TIVO-2410 file (N, C-alpha, C; in nm, 3 decimals):
# residues 148
REC num residu      c1      c2      c3 atome chaine
REC   1      X   3.038  -0.505  -0.173     N      A
REC   1      X   2.941  -0.459  -0.194    CA      A
REC   1      X   2.946  -0.345  -0.267     C      A
REC   2      X   2.841  -0.296  -0.358     N      A
REC   2      X   2.777  -0.189  -0.414    CA      A
REC   2      X   2.848  -0.058  -0.331     C      A
REC   3      X   2.872   0.047  -0.389     N      A
REC   3      X   2.889   0.221  -0.294    CA      A
REC   3      X   2.791   0.276  -0.247     C      A
REC   4      X   2.756   0.260  -0.168     N      A
REC   4      X   2.653   0.402  -0.131    CA      A
REC   4      X   2.604   0.513  -0.185     C      A
REC   5      X   2.505   0.535  -0.274     N      A
REC   5      X   2.627   0.685  -0.299    CA      A
REC   5      X   2.353   0.773  -0.358     C      A
REC   6      X   2.264   0.731  -0.214     N      A
REC   6      X   2.187   0.811  -0.183    CA      A
REC   6      X   2.209   0.846  -0.096     C      A
REC   7      X   2.056   0.951  -0.084     N      A
REC   7      X   2.104   1.016  -0.004    CA      A
REC   7      X   2.001   0.910   0.112     C      A
REC   8      X   2.036   0.942   0.269     N      A
REC   8      X   1.972   0.893   0.397    CA      A
REC   8      X   1.824   0.933   0.395     C      A
REC   9      X   1.682   0.847   0.378     N      A
REC   9      X   1.569   0.896   0.377    CA      A
REC   9      X   1.458   0.759   0.434     C      A
REC  10      X   1.408   0.776   0.530     N      A
REC  10      X   1.327   0.672   0.557    CA      A
REC  10      X   1.162   0.735   0.550     C      A
REC  11      X   1.149   0.834   0.441     N      A
REC  11      X   1.009   0.799   0.407    CA      A
REC  11      X   0.978   0.753   0.337     C      A
REC  12      X   0.876   0.778   0.318     N      A
REC  12      X   0.773   0.661   0.179    CA      A
REC  12      X   0.821   0.837   0.022     C      A
REC  13      X   0.825   0.748  -0.053     N      A
REC  13      X   0.918   0.746  -0.139    CA      A
REC  13      X   0.764   0.795  -0.244     C      A
REC  14      X   0.809   0.906  -0.323     N      A
REC  14      X   0.727   0.962  -0.414    CA      A
REC  14      X   0.670   0.853  -0.505     C      A
REC  15      X   0.553   0.878  -0.549     N      A
REC  15      X   0.444   0.791  -0.641    CA      A
REC  15      X   0.523   0.824  -0.792     C      A
REC  16      X   0.679   0.914  -0.860     N      A
REC  16      X   0.694   0.986  -0.959    CA      A
REC  16      X   0.777   0.847  -1.062     C      A
REC  17      X   0.786   0.700  -1.001     N      A
REC  17      X   0.910   0.600  -1.092    CA      A
REC  17      X   0.970   0.560  -1.069     C      A
REC  18      X   1.022   0.715  -1.001     N      A
REC  18      X   1.233   0.727  -0.994    CA      A
REC  18      X   1.247   0.625  -0.896     C      A
REC  19      X   1.145   0.564  -0.797     N      A
REC  19      X   1.198   0.509  -0.677    CA      A
REC  19      X   1.134   0.371  -0.696     C      A
REC  20      X   1.166   0.262  -0.685     N      A
REC  20      X   1.109   0.080  -0.693    CA      A
REC  20      X   1.188   0.055  -0.576     C      A
REC  21      X   1.078  -0.118  -0.559     N      A
REC  21      X   1.098  -0.153  -0.410    CA      A
REC  21      X   1.154  -0.273  -0.458     C      A
REC  22      X   1.349  -0.301  -0.432     N      A
REC  22      X   1.409  -0.411  -0.410    CA      A
REC  22      X   1.410  -0.553  -0.251     C      A
REC  23      X   1.391  -0.597  -0.289     N      A
REC  23      X   1.379  -0.749  -0.216    CA      A
REC  23      X   1.543  -0.788  -0.127     C      A
REC  24      X   1.476  -0.866  -0.132     N      A
REC  24      X   1.595  -0.924  -0.048    CA      A
REC  24      X   1.645  -0.977  -0.053     C      A
REC  25      X   1.666  -1.068  -0.204     N      A
REC  25      X   1.742  -1.134  -0.269    CA      A
REC  25      X   1.814  -1.033  -0.367     C      A
REC  26      X   1.790  -0.891  -0.402     N      A
REC  26      X   1.841  -0.808  -0.528    CA      A
REC  26      X   2.006  -0.748  -0.419     C      A
REC  27      X   1.897  -0.712  -0.221     N      A
REC  27      X   2.011  -0.642  -0.186    CA      A
REC  27      X   2.097  -0.755  -0.105     C      A
REC  28      X   2.123  -0.917  -0.112     N      A
REC  28      X   2.180  -0.987  -0.113    CA      A
REC  28      X   2.364  -1.006  -0.194     C      A
REC  29      X   2.253  -0.919  -0.348     N      A
REC  29      X   2.358  -0.972  -0.412    CA      A
REC  29      X   2.433  -0.888  -0.444     C      A
REC  30      X   2.354  -0.723  -0.423     N      A
REC  30      X   2.489  -0.632  -0.362    CA      A
REC  30      X   2.587  -0.626  -0.339     C      A
REC  31      X   2.490  -0.693  -0.200     N      A
REC  31      X   2.635  -0.669  -0.076    CA      A
REC  31      X   2.728  -0.833  -0.130     C      A
REC  32      X   2.741  -0.825  -0.192     N      A
REC  32      X   2.873  -0.964  -0.243    CA      A
REC  32      X   2.956  -0.871  -0.264     C      A
REC  33      X   3.051  -0.933  -0.312     N      A
REC  33      X   3.233  -0.882  -0.268    CA      A
REC  33      X   3.206  -0.925  -0.462     C      A
REC  34      X   3.195  -0.953  -0.561     N      A
REC  34      X   3.171  -0.957  -0.696    CA      A
REC  34      X   3.055  -1.011  -0.754     C      A
REC  35      X   2.947  -0.879  -0.697     N      A
REC  35      X   2.844  -0.895  -0.774    CA      A
REC  35      X   2.794  -0.892  -0.937     C      A
REC  36      X   2.637  -0.934  -0.896     N      A
REC  36      X   2.655  -0.967  -1.060    CA      A
REC  36      X   2.610  -0.855  -1.186     C      A
REC  37      X   2.733  -0.929  -1.252     N      A
REC  37      X   2.758  -0.710  -1.376    CA      A
REC  37      X   2.648  -0.705  -1.440     C      A
REC  38      X   2.508  -0.802  -1.515     N      A
REC  38      X   2.409  -0.763  -1.467    CA      A
REC  38      X   2.382  -0.653  -1.327     C      A
REC  39      X   2.312  -0.728  -1.249     N      A
REC  39      X   2.260  -0.688  -1.106    CA      A
REC  39      X   2.332  -0.490  -1.076     C      A
REC  40      X   2.465  -0.486  -1.123     N      A
REC  40      X   2.594  -0.339  -1.130    CA      A
REC  40      X   2.547  -0.291  -1.256     C      A
REC  41      X   2.499  -0.347  -1.306     N      A
REC  41      X   2.449  -0.195  -1.474    CA      A
REC  41      X   2.326  -0.185  -1.397     C      A
REC  42      X   2.217  -0.258  -1.413     N      A
REC  42      X   2.142  -0.227  -1.334    CA      A
REC  42      X   2.135  -0.131  -1.186     C      A
REC  43      X   2.147  -0.144  -1.119     N      A
REC  43      X   2.221  -0.065  -1.004    CA      A
REC  43      X   2.287   0.091  -1.045     C      A
REC  44      X   2.326   0.086  -1.162     N      A
REC  44      X   2.419   0.239  -1.168    CA      A
REC  44      X   2.358   0.274  -1.225     C      A
REC  45      X   2.200   0.215  -1.270     N      A
REC  45      X   2.145   0.354  -1.387    CA      A
REC  45      X   2.045   0.397  -1.302     C      A
REC  46      X   1.981   0.303  -1.191     N      A
REC  46      X   1.857   0.328  -1.124    CA      A
REC  46      X   1.879   0.415  -1.026     C      A
REC  47      X   1.820   0.548  -1.051     N      A
REC  47      X   1.826   0.728  -0.928    CA      A
REC  47      X   1.809   0.669  -0.735     C      A
REC  48      X   1.717   0.546  -0.733     N      A
REC  48      X   1.710   0.561  -0.631    CA      A
REC  48      X   1.623   0.427  -0.596     C      A
REC  49      X   1.630   0.364  -0.456     N      A
REC  49      X   1.537   0.272  -0.433    CA      A
REC  49      X   1.480   0.188  -0.319     C      A
REC  50      X   1.400   0.179  -0.223     N      A
REC  50      X   1.389   0.159  -0.153    CA      A
REC  50      X   1.310  -0.035  -0.097     C      A
REC  51      X   1.377   0.005   0.023     N      A
REC  51      X   1.314  -0.154   0.060    CA      A
REC  51      X   1.230  -0.151   0.137     C      A
REC  52      X   1.185  -0.270   0.144     N      A
REC  52      X   1.037  -0.303   0.325    CA      A
REC  52      X   1.159  -0.312   0.449     C      A
REC  53      X   1.145  -0.261   0.547     N      A
REC  53      X   1.142  -0.346   0.664    CA      A
REC  53      X   1.185  -0.482   0.656     C      A
REC  54      X   1.075  -0.618   0.595     N      A
REC  54      X   1.045  -0.675   0.598    CA      A
REC  54      X   1.198  -0.768   0.517     C      A
REC  55      X   1.258  -0.696   0.415     N      A
REC  55      X   1.398  -0.735   0.416    CA      A
REC  55      X   1.528  -0.729   0.459     C      A
REC  56      X   1.514  -0.651   0.529     N      A
REC  56      X   1.512  -0.516   0.628    CA      A
REC  56      X   1.581  -0.675   0.735     C      A
REC  57      X   1.450  -0.722   0.808     N      A
REC  57      X   1.432  -0.866   0.925    CA      A
REC  57      X   1.520  -0.930   0.837     C      A
REC  58      X   1.511  -1.006   0.756     N      A
REC  58      X   1.602  -1.069   0.661    CA      A
REC  58      X   1.695  -1.140   0.613     C      A
REC  59      X   1.770  -1.001   0.601     N      A
REC  59      X   1.905  -0.959   0.592    CA      A
REC  59      X   1.965  -1.021   0.758     C      A
REC  60      X   1.951  -0.908   0.869     N      A
REC  60      X   1.951  -0.943   0.915    CA      A
REC  60      X   1.929  -0.995   1.032     C      A
REC  61      X   1.856  -1.116   1.030     N      A
REC  61      X   1.883  -1.228   1.037    CA      A
REC  61      X   1.956  -1.317   1.069     C      A
REC  62      X   1.915  -1.329   0.942     N      A
REC  62      X   2.084  -1.410   0.868    CA      A
REC  62      X   2.158  -1.382   0.883     C      A
REC  63      X   2.236  -1.247   0.848     N      A
REC  63      X   2.301  -1.186   1.005    CA      A
REC  63      X   2.455  -1.226   1.114     C      A
REC  64      X   2.304  -1.226   1.123     N      A
REC  64      X   2.376  -1.284   1.302    CA      A
REC  64      X   2.325  -1.392   1.301     C      A
REC  65      X   2.255  -1.464   1.247     N      A
REC  65      X   2.275  -1.663   1.264    CA      A
REC  65      X   2.388  -1.735   1.186     C      A
REC  66      X   2.438  -1.633   1.107     N      A
REC  66      X   2.588  -1.663   1.157    CA      A
REC  66      X   2.695  -1.630   1.137     C      A
REC  67      X   2.648  -1.520   1.219     N      A
REC  67      X   2.791  -1.482   1.368    CA      A
REC  67      X   2.871  -1.329   1.192     C      A
REC  68      X   2.804  -1.249   1.108     N      A
REC  68      X   2.897  -1.255   1.026    CA      A
REC  68      X   2.880  -1.095   1.049     C      A
REC  69      X   2.933  -1.035   1.139     N      A
REC  69      X   2.971  -0.956   1.202    CA      A
REC  69      X   3.049  -0.801   1.072     C      A
REC  70      X   3.168  -0.820   1.042     N      A
REC  70      X   3.187  -0.715   0.906    CA      A
REC  70      X   3.108  -0.750   0.846     C      A
REC  71      X   2.995  -0.778   0.784     N      A
REC  71      X   2.889  -0.775   0.640    CA      A
REC  71      X   2.787  -0.678   0.732     C      A
REC  72      X   2.712  -0.703   0.848     N      A
REC  72      X   2.640  -0.660   0.947    CA      A
REC  72      X   2.626  -0.539   0.863     C      A
REC  73      X   2.806  -0.509   0.971     N      A
REC  73      X   2.865  -0.346   0.972    CA      A
REC  73      X   2.790  -0.216   0.800     C      A
REC  74      X   2.813  -0.310   0.701     N      A
REC  74      X   2.882  -0.287   0.591    CA      A
REC  74      X   2.721  -0.266   0.528     C      A
REC  75      X   2.635  -0.392   0.563     N      A
REC  75      X   2.481  -0.392   0.536    CA      A
REC  75      X   2.429  -0.321   0.643     C      A
REC  76      X   2.428  -0.243   0.748     N      A
REC  76      X   2.446  -0.066   0.801    CA      A
REC  76      X   2.417   0.013   0.736     C      A
REC  77      X   2.607  -0.011   0.687     N      A
REC  77      X   2.611   0.171   0.595    CA      A
REC  77      X   2.514   0.116   0.464     C      A
REC  78      X   2.486   0.021   0.370     N      A
REC  78      X   2.418   0.070   0.313    CA      A
REC  78      X   2.280   0.134   0.387     C      A
REC  79      X   2.233   0.009   0.394     N      A
REC  79      X   2.047   0.072   0.465    CA      A
REC  79      X   2.113   0.293   0.484     C      A
REC  80      X   2.217   0.327   0.603     N      A
REC  80      X   2.180   0.494   0.559    CA      A
REC  80      X   2.136   0.566   0.433     C      A
REC  81      X   2.198   0.497   0.357     N      A
REC  81      X   2.088   0.561   0.236    CA      A
REC  81      X   2.048   0.497   0.080     C      A
REC  82      X   1.932   0.464   0.183     N      A
REC  82      X   1.857   0.386   0.092    CA      A
REC  82      X   1.679   0.401   0.198     C      A
REC  83      X   1.585   0.438   0.125     N      A
REC  83      X   1.422   0.509   0.155    CA      A
REC  83      X   1.370   0.285   0.215     C      A
REC  84      X   1.331   0.309   0.331     N      A
REC  84      X   1.373   0.209   0.440    CA      A
REC  84      X   1.146   0.272   0.477     C      A
REC  85      X   1.051   0.163   0.397     N      A
REC  85      X   0.926   0.194   0.397    CA      A
REC  85      X   0.871   0.055   0.513     C      A
REC  86      X   0.805   0.105   0.580     N      A
REC  86      X   0.744   0.073   0.731    CA      A
REC  86      X   0.638   0.017   0.726     C      A
REC  87      X   0.499  -0.098   0.767     N      A
REC  87      X   0.454  -0.164   0.733    CA      A
REC  87      X   0.377  -0.086   0.839     C      A
REC  88      X   0.252  -0.102   0.748     N      A
REC  88      X   0.201   0.019   0.851    CA      A
REC  88      X   0.006  -0.119   0.832     C      A
REC  89      X  -0.147  -0.033   0.866     N      A
REC  89      X  -0.229  -0.136   0.879    CA      A
REC  89      X  -0.288  -0.152   0.726     C      A
REC  90      X  -0.247  -0.038   0.597     N      A
REC  90      X  -0.317  -0.080   0.505    CA      A
REC  90      X  -0.210  -0.123   0.421     C      A
REC  91      X  -0.140  -0.167   0.400     N      A
REC  91      X   0.007  -0.348   0.381    CA      A
REC  91      X  -0.007  -0.429   0.492     C      A
REC  92      X  -0.038  -0.390   0.599     N      A
REC  92      X  -0.091  -0.523   0.612    CA      A
REC  92      X  -0.167  -0.645   0.609     C      A
REC  93      X  -0.300  -0.522   0.610     N      A
REC  93      X  -0.434  -0.502   0.529    CA      A
REC  93      X  -0.421  -0.665   0.318     C      A
REC  94      X  -0.329  -0.495   0.221     N      A
REC  94      X  -0.373  -0.490   0.173    CA      A
REC  94      X  -0.250  -0.662   0.146     C      A
REC  95      X  -0.119  -0.758   0.210     N      A
REC  95      X  -0.093  -0.831   0.218    CA      A
REC  95      X  -0.212  -0.996   0.229     C      A
REC  96      X  -0.255  -0.972   0.308     N      A
REC  96      X  -0.294  -1.076   0.409    CA      A
REC  96      X  -0.477  -1.087   0.213     C      A
REC  97      X  -0.508  -0.918   0.221     N      A
REC  97      X  -0.572  -0.954   0.074    CA      A
REC  97      X  -0.553  -1.043  -0.053     C      A
REC  98      X  -0.447  -1.028  -0.076     N      A
REC  98      X  -0.330  -1.109  -0.163    CA      A
REC  98      X  -0.326  -1.275  -0.127     C      A
REC  99      X  -0.259  -1.271   0.008     N      A
REC  99      X  -0.304  -1.357   0.011    CA      A
REC  99      X  -0.416  -1.479   0.020     C      A
REC 100      X  -0.476  -1.442   0.109     N      A
REC 100      X  -0.585  -1.476   0.135    CA      A
REC 100      X  -0.681  -1.577  -0.078     C      A
REC 101      X  -0.686  -1.399  -0.081     N      A
REC 101      X  -0.675  -1.452  -0.342    CA      A
REC 101      X  -0.666  -1.508  -0.341     C      A
REC 102      X  -0.519  -1.575  -0.351     N      A
REC 102      X  -0.369  -1.634  -0.454    CA      A
REC 102      X  -0.443  -1.790  -0.333     C      A
REC 103      X  -0.440  -1.724  -0.226     N      A
REC 103      X  -0.479  -1.902  -0.153    CA      A
REC 103      X  -0.610  -1.993  -0.220     C      A
REC 104      X  -0.730  -1.887  -0.235     N      A
REC 104      X  -0.888  -1.905  -0.255    CA      A
REC 104      X  -0.797  -1.968  -0.441     C      A
REC 105      X  -0.746  -1.983  -0.528     N      A
REC 105      X  -0.662  -2.035  -0.621    CA      A
REC 105      X  -0.575  -2.113  -0.592     C      A
REC 106      X  -0.493  -2.225  -0.472     N      A
REC 106      X  -0.467  -2.317  -0.451    CA      A
REC 106      X  -0.325  -2.219  -0.457     C      A
REC 107      X  -0.262  -2.124  -0.454     N      A
REC 107      X  -0.187  -2.058  -0.479    CA      A
REC 107      X  -0.131  -2.022  -0.341     C      A
REC 108      X   0.035  -2.082  -0.285     N      A
REC 108      X  -0.024  -2.027  -0.119    CA      A
REC 108      X   0.234  -1.993  -0.154     C      A
REC 109      X   0.200  -1.890  -0.143     N      A
REC 109      X   0.266  -1.758  -0.084    CA      A
REC 109      X   0.309  -1.770   0.041     C      A
REC 110      X   0.444  -1.780   0.066     N      A
REC 110      X   0.464  -1.671   0.237    CA      A
REC 110      X   0.446  -1.532   0.257     C      A
REC 111      X   0.384  -1.509   0.393     N      A
REC 111      X   0.381  -1.440   0.410    CA      A
REC 111      X   0.439  -1.331   0.379     C      A
REC 112      X   0.575  -1.291   0.441     N      A
REC 112      X   0.712  -1.179   0.407    CA      A
REC 112      X   0.699  -1.191   0.282     C      A
REC 113      X   0.716  -1.240   0.169     N      A
REC 113      X   0.631  -1.173   0.020    CA      A
REC 113      X   0.512  -1.111  -0.004     C      A
REC 114      X   0.414  -1.082   0.025     N      A
REC 114      X   0.305  -1.156   0.067    CA      A
REC 114      X   0.339  -0.943   0.131     C      A
REC 115      X   0.395  -0.924   0.241     N      A
REC 115      X   0.426  -0.800   0.301    CA      A
REC 115      X   0.457  -0.726   0.179     C      A
REC 116      X   0.581  -0.814   0.098     N      A
REC 116      X   0.693  -0.709   0.018    CA      A
REC 116      X   0.560  -0.711  -0.099     C      A
REC 117      X   0.453  -0.739  -0.106     N      A
REC 117      X   0.481  -0.705  -0.245    CA      A
REC 117      X   0.313  -0.636  -0.189     C      A
REC 118      X   0.303  -0.598  -0.097     N      A
REC 118      X   0.117  -0.515  -0.077    CA      A
REC 118      X   0.233  -0.319  -0.087     C      A
REC 119      X   0.331  -0.378   0.026     N      A
REC 119      X   0.442  -0.239   0.019    CA      A
REC 119      X   0.468  -0.239  -0.186     C      A
REC 120      X   0.491  -0.287  -0.201     N      A
REC 120      X   0.562  -0.225  -0.422    CA      A
REC 120      X   0.404  -0.197  -0.470     C      A
REC 121      X   0.301  -0.288  -0.386     N      A
REC 121      X   0.199  -0.236  -0.497    CA      A
REC 121      X   0.107  -0.065  -0.416     C      A
REC 122      X   0.090  -0.116  -0.253     N      A
REC 122      X   0.076   0.056  -0.143    CA      A
REC 122      X   0.065   0.163  -0.199     C      A
REC 123      X   0.216   0.085  -0.282     N      A
REC 123      X   0.317   0.296  -0.278    CA      A
REC 123      X   0.399   0.277  -0.469     C      A
REC 124      X   0.274   0.250  -0.501     N      A
REC 124      X   0.312   0.245  -0.759    CA      A
REC 124      X   0.402   0.252  -0.699     C      A
REC 125      X   0.466   0.137  -0.700     N      A
REC 125      X   0.684   0.065  -0.699    CA      A
REC 125      X   0.641  -0.053  -0.815     C      A
REC 126      X   0.746  -0.057  -0.832     N      A
REC 126      X   0.824  -0.137  -0.923    CA      A
REC 126      X   0.872  -0.282  -0.805     C      A
REC 127      X   0.856  -0.436  -0.897     N      A
REC 127      X   0.947  -0.504  -0.755    CA      A
REC 127      X   1.062  -0.539  -0.783     C      A
REC 128      X   1.173  -0.508  -0.800     N      A
REC 128      X   1.257  -0.569  -0.829    CA      A
REC 128      X   1.373  -0.615  -0.769     C      A
REC 129      X   1.274  -0.817  -0.795     N      A
REC 129      X   1.311  -0.931  -0.742    CA      A
REC 129      X   1.384  -1.024  -0.849     C      A
REC 130      X   1.420  -1.129  -0.840     N      A
REC 130      X   1.531  -1.250  -0.867    CA      A
REC 130      X   1.391  -1.370  -0.883     C      A
REC 131      X   1.353  -1.368  -0.830     N      A
REC 131      X   1.201  -1.440  -0.802    CA      A
REC 131      X   1.091  -1.380  -0.875     C      A
REC 132      X   1.037  -1.392  -0.988     N      A
REC 132      X   0.957  -1.292  -1.062    CA      A
REC 132      X   0.817  -1.412  -0.932     C      A
REC 133      X   0.830  -1.522  -0.986     N      A
REC 133      X   0.726  -1.626  -1.022    CA      A
REC 133      X   0.706  -1.647  -0.842     C      A
REC 134      X   0.758  -1.604  -0.758     N      A
REC 134      X   0.721  -1.556  -0.646    CA      A
REC 134      X   0.597  -1.487  -0.662     C      A
REC 135      X   0.626  -1.329  -0.715     N      A
REC 135      X   0.494  -1.181  -0.694    CA      A
REC 135      X   0.390  -1.215  -0.826     C      A
REC 136      X   0.418  -1.334  -0.926     N      A
REC 136      X   0.337  -1.318  -0.990    CA      A
REC 136      X   0.197  -1.357  -0.944     C      A
REC 137      X   0.100  -1.248  -1.059     N      A
REC 137      X  -0.062  -1.245  -0.978    CA      A
REC 137      X  -0.082  -1.156  -0.799     C      A
REC 138      X   0.062  -1.030  -0.788     N      A
REC 138      X   0.001  -0.994  -0.739    CA      A
REC 138      X  -0.051  -0.867  -0.765     C      A
REC 139      X   0.002  -0.842  -0.935     N      A
REC 139      X  -0.164  -0.669  -1.001    CA      A
REC 139      X   0.019  -0.583  -0.961     C      A
REC 140      X   0.134  -0.592  -0.891     N      A
REC 140      X   0.239  -0.539  -0.862    CA      A
REC 140      X   0.322  -0.513  -1.026     C      A
REC 141      X   0.420  -0.410  -1.116     N      A
REC 141      X   0.542  -0.431  -1.203    CA      A
REC 141      X   0.624  -0.480  -1.116     C      A
REC 142      X   0.712  -0.602  -1.218     N      A
REC 142      X   0.803  -0.638  -1.217    CA      A
REC 142      X   0.927  -0.616  -1.265     C      A
REC 143      X   1.039  -0.689  -1.173     N      A
REC 143      X   1.210  -0.605  -1.292    CA      A
REC 143      X   1.291  -0.756  -1.259     C      A
REC 144      X   1.369  -0.808  -1.339     N      A
REC 144      X   1.419  -0.921  -1.303    CA      A
REC 144      X   1.550  -0.822  -1.340     C      A
REC 145      X   1.612  -0.745  -1.311     N      A
REC 145      X   1.775  -0.736  -1.360    CA      A
REC 145      X   1.876  -0.783  -1.348     C      A
REC 146      X   1.850  -0.992  -1.332     N      A
REC 146      X   1.929  -1.060  -1.435    CA      A
REC 146      X   1.888  -1.103  -1.561     C      A
REC 147      X   1.747  -0.984  -1.615     N      A
REC 147      X   1.744  -1.055  -1.729    CA      A
REC 147      X   1.647  -1.169  -1.686     C      A
REC 148      X   1.632  -1.178  -1.690     N      A
REC 148      X   1.564  -1.363  -1.722    CA      A
REC 148      X   1.425  -1.274  -1.653     C      A
***
């Protein structure tokens, strides 16, 4: 896992463009023993990241399901150093609107992805993801640190 380098903050980030929202896949990549060099290069020049509580849920679920206690401890240590954004009424409502609008056009998206997209939208953050296709048409800026 990449070494922690951020101060703990569970407050919503400012809307100054210096904070990005990172999805589950990117956090998982950062936790690998040998993360992708492109992702590490991006991470090294990014001043501050945030994650949704949805990402925390998804990662803790996988680590618990696979009984990966050492990795879970590393993840908990990693979380201390990043901003964690809660779901609230505005995000839940926006996620429902996004899912509904996409479904009206025959596009089905997972509720968790729409909660993450809505979190990015409500907080005016760029979403960093490898799964750009899952978040297209959500009205949020996207960044793929893998370069694809």
